[in-house]
N, C-alpha and C positions, 0 to 999 in steps of 0.2 A: 239643832244638830240631828241628823238622821242616824239613829243608833243601829239601824239595820244594815247600813252601808258596809261596815267592815265584814259582816258575815256574807253579804252579797258578793263583795270583792273576793273573799276567800273561796266561795263556791265557784265563781267564774275562773279563778286560778286553778282549782282542782279539776274543773271540767276541761280546761285548756290542756292540762297535762294528760288527761285521759284521751282526749281527741288526738293529741300528738303521739300517743303510744308510749309515753314515759311513765305511765301509771296503769297497773292492771285493773281490770273492771271491778273485781271484788274489793281491792284496796280503795279505789275511787268511791265506790258505793258506800263503803263503811265510813269513810271520812266525810262524804257529802251528807249522809244521814245524820251524823253528829252535828254538822253545821246547820242543817235545817231544823233539828231539834232545838238548838239554841235560839234560832230565829223565831220559832214558834213560841217558846217561853217568853222571849222578849216582846213579841207582838201581843201576847196575852196581857202582860203588864202595861204595855202602851195603850191598848184599847180600854182597859179598866180605868187608867188615869184620865184618859181623854173623855170618856163618858161621865165620870164623876165630875170632872172640871166643867163639862157642859151643864150638868145639873146645878153646880154652884153659880155659874154665870146666869143661868135662867132665873135662879132665885134672886140674884142681885137686880136683875132687870124687871122682875115682876112687881109692878107698882101696887098690886093688890095685896101684897104680903105685908102684914102689919108688924111682924117681928123681924129682928135682925138675924142674919145668917148665923147658925151655930158652927163656927169654923172648927172647933175642937171635934165636934161630932162628925162633921164632914170629913176631916182628915182621918179620923178613926175608921170611917166607912171605907175610905180609899185603901188603907192598910189591910183591913179585913178582907176586902175583895181581892187585893193584890196578891196575898200570900196563901189564900185558900186553894185547895186542889181544883184545877180547872176541868171538872167533869163536863161542864158545858161552858162555852164562851159567853153565852148570853144569859148570865145569871139573873138578869132583870126580867127575863121572860121564861119562867120555870115551867116544867112539865106539869100538866094537869092530868092526873091519873084517871079521873072520871071521863074527861074528854077523850083520852086515848082508848078507854074501854068501849065507849060508844062508837068511836071511829073504827075500831077493830071489828065490831059487830056489823057496821055499815059495809066494810070491805067484804066480810064473809057473805053478806047478802048480795052485794053487787056482783061478785064473781062466782056466785053459786058454789061456794067452797065446801059446803056440807054435803055429805053423802046421804041422799034421801032414804037409803036402806040400812044405814049403819050409824049409830051414834058414836060420838067421841073421836071422830076422824075429820080431817080437813084436807082439801086438795092443794097440793103444791105444784104450780105450773112448771117449775124448773125440774123437779124429779119426775113429773108427769105421773104422779100417783097419790093416793090418799095415805096420810100419815096420822099418827096419834096427835090430837089437838094440843097436847102438852108441849110438843116440840115444834109447833107451828106458831108463827108470830106475824103480826101486821107490821111490815117494815116500811118506814118512810123512805121515799126516793130522795126528795129534798129534805134533809134532816131538820128537825125542829130546832136543833141547837143553833142554827144560823140566825134565828130571831125572826119574828113575824114582820117587823118593819123592813128588814133587809130583803126577806122573801118577796114582800109586796112590791118593793122597788125594782128588783132585778127582773120581775116578770111583768112589770108595767101595771100593777094593781096596787098603787101606793097605800090606799086605805083598806085593802082587803088581804093583808098579809096573813091574818088568822085563817081566812078562807082558803088561801093558797096552801098553807101548811097542813090544814086538816081536810083538804079536799079528798074525797075517796079515790080520785084519779092520781093522787100523790102517794099511793101505797100499793103494795103487792103482798099477798100471803106467801110466805116461804118459811123454811125451817130456820131455827135459831142460828145454826152454824152458817147457813147461807147469808143471813142478815149481817153477821159479823164480817164475813168476807166482802159483802157488798159495800158496807160502810167504809171498809179499808181500801176499796177500789181494786180488790183482787180479781174482779170480773165486771164487765159492763153488759148491758143489753142494747142491741142495735136493731133498728127497724128493717123489716123485709117486706117490701110492697107486694101485695097479692096480685094475681093476674088481672083482677077487675076491682080496682080500689073503690069504685063507687058502690059496689055491692058486697064486698068482702072486707072484714076488718084487717087492720095491719097486724102482721105477725112480728115476733121478737126473737132474736137469736142470742144465745149465750156466747160471749167471747171472753176467754180466759186472758187476763192481763199478767197475773203473777205466775211466771214460769216455774217457780219453785213448788207450786202446788200441782203441777201437771200429773205427777205419778202418785199423788196422795189419794187415799180413798175418801169417798164422799160419805160422811157420817159413819154409820156402821155397815154400809153396803159393800158389795164387791166392785162397784163402779169407781172409776177414778175421775178426776177433773178433766183429764184428757178426753174421756168419753163424752163429757158434757160440752166441750169446746166446739162451737159451731152448730150445736143442736138447737132446734126450734123449741120454744116453750109451748106448752099445750094448755088450753083454757077450757072451761066448762060452758062458756057462752061467748057472745060477741063483745062483751065489755072489755076494755083495755085501759091500762094506765095512759096518762097524757104524754104525748111525745115531748112536750117542752120540759117536763120534769125529768124524764129519762135523758134528754139531751143535756140538761144541767149536770146530771151525774156523770155522763159520758165526758163532757168538757172538763170538769174539775178533776176527774180521774186521769184523763190524758195529760193534763197540765202537771199533775203530781209525778207522773212517770217521766215526763220530758226532762225533769231535773237530772236524771241519772243516765240519759242516753245521748248519743251523738246527734248532730243536726240532721234533720230529715227523717228521724226515726218514726215520728208520729205518722207521717204520710205513708211510709213503707209498711208499718205495722197495721194500720187501720184502713188502708185504701180499699174501697169496695169496688165491685164491678161497675158502679156508676162513675168511678173516677173521682169520687168525693169521700171525705172522711165520714160523712153521715149521709145516708141514702136519700133523705127527703129534706127539701128546703122548707123554711118556715120562720116566722117571726117569734123565735123562742125566747131569746135573752136580750136584755137591754145592752146596746153596744157600749155605752160609756162605762157601765159597771164591769162588763166582760173585759174591757181593756185593762182595768186595774186588777181584776181577778187574775188575769194571765201574768201580769207583772209580779203579783204577790205569791201566787201558787207555783209558778214555774220559771220565773225570770224571763218570760217570753215578751219581747218588746212589741210585737205586732199581732197579739192574740185576737184583736177584733178583725184582722184581715184573715188570719188562719181559720177562723170560724165564721167567715163573712156570710155564709149561706144560712146561718141560724140566728141572725141578730135583727133587732129593730131599733129605730130611733124615735125618741119622744122629746118634746120641748121641756118637760118637767125634770130634766136632769138635775142632780144635786151638785153643789160646788165640788171642785176637784178634791179638796181636803176631806170632805164627807165621803166621796166615792172611795178614796184611799182607805179611810177608816172602816168603811163597810167591808172592803176587800180583806182587810186585816182581821176583822171579826169572823168572817167566813173561814179564813185560813186557820185561825185559832180553833174554831168550832170543829174543824176536820182533823187537825193535827194533835191537839192537846189530849183528847180522850185516848188516842192511840199511844201517846207518850206515857200517860198515866197507867195504861194497861201494861205496857212493856216494863215500866218501873216496878209495878206490882209483881210481875212475873219474875223479875230479877231478885226482888226481895224474898219471894217464896222459895226460889232455888237456893238462896243463901241459908235460909232456915232449915231446908232439907239437908 
């Protein structure tokens, strides 16, 4: 039985009411967000159970194993993983702080982020200024929480997922508040081709997605997010993040917003002068995985067609059941941290 189906049907009914005009936007968004929150929690439980079940099956089929499976311990592990807070969906691939520290230093060097004349400051390409290093962070574009194996598969580098996640081209130096908004999909970065692509590096434009932030001030400055919307980032050298990683962030963000909008919204909201959602074509994401990502993240049936300019095909696709599970894991990795943060905020407000 597909336990997600009732929530999917509920969301489709809510969206139909919104499109017909019988439900106001704010009411629809509020109810739809509740629906997706429940779907995310259910998906977290489903992925945990399926991964643990896969481990048990592997143990049974492993002829080299001399001991019998410890069913009690296996069941206890399922329950422990099932009911612990889902700070990361891929608990089996935990963060290595040493690796992250080395990666951060690699990013600083790659982007010439340090000011040669002043210690303790780093360059933020979004604000286009040097800021105190304490408030600057090395932000992943493709989050580590989706898991190395999933990252390797979706980018066509099955055995190099670790290299994908920890590539210096999968990171940008930015302030901590920008990282939080970036992870939640409050803004995306889209490519702007230079006049001479063969001689000049690609530029990147800040595009605000969350309209509620438009009048909010950026950090402690006088600038607002409206001031940043449409502005080009500024870099200290010609090194840039990889387009395929920013395309992944762009696609997953767009799919999350599609949930709460009417048909055709994505095309109207993001259509560029090129007449495409994304300015440059390229083999960025695996078509088979993107298909299930679109279904899982946004209930979009033809996601592989919607983003056809940025996909590639390979013969080493996984079985449909595995592709669906991977899409669920990515869904959980993106949604559950946000849900946990919102729950913590609610609890804090109750104590106050």
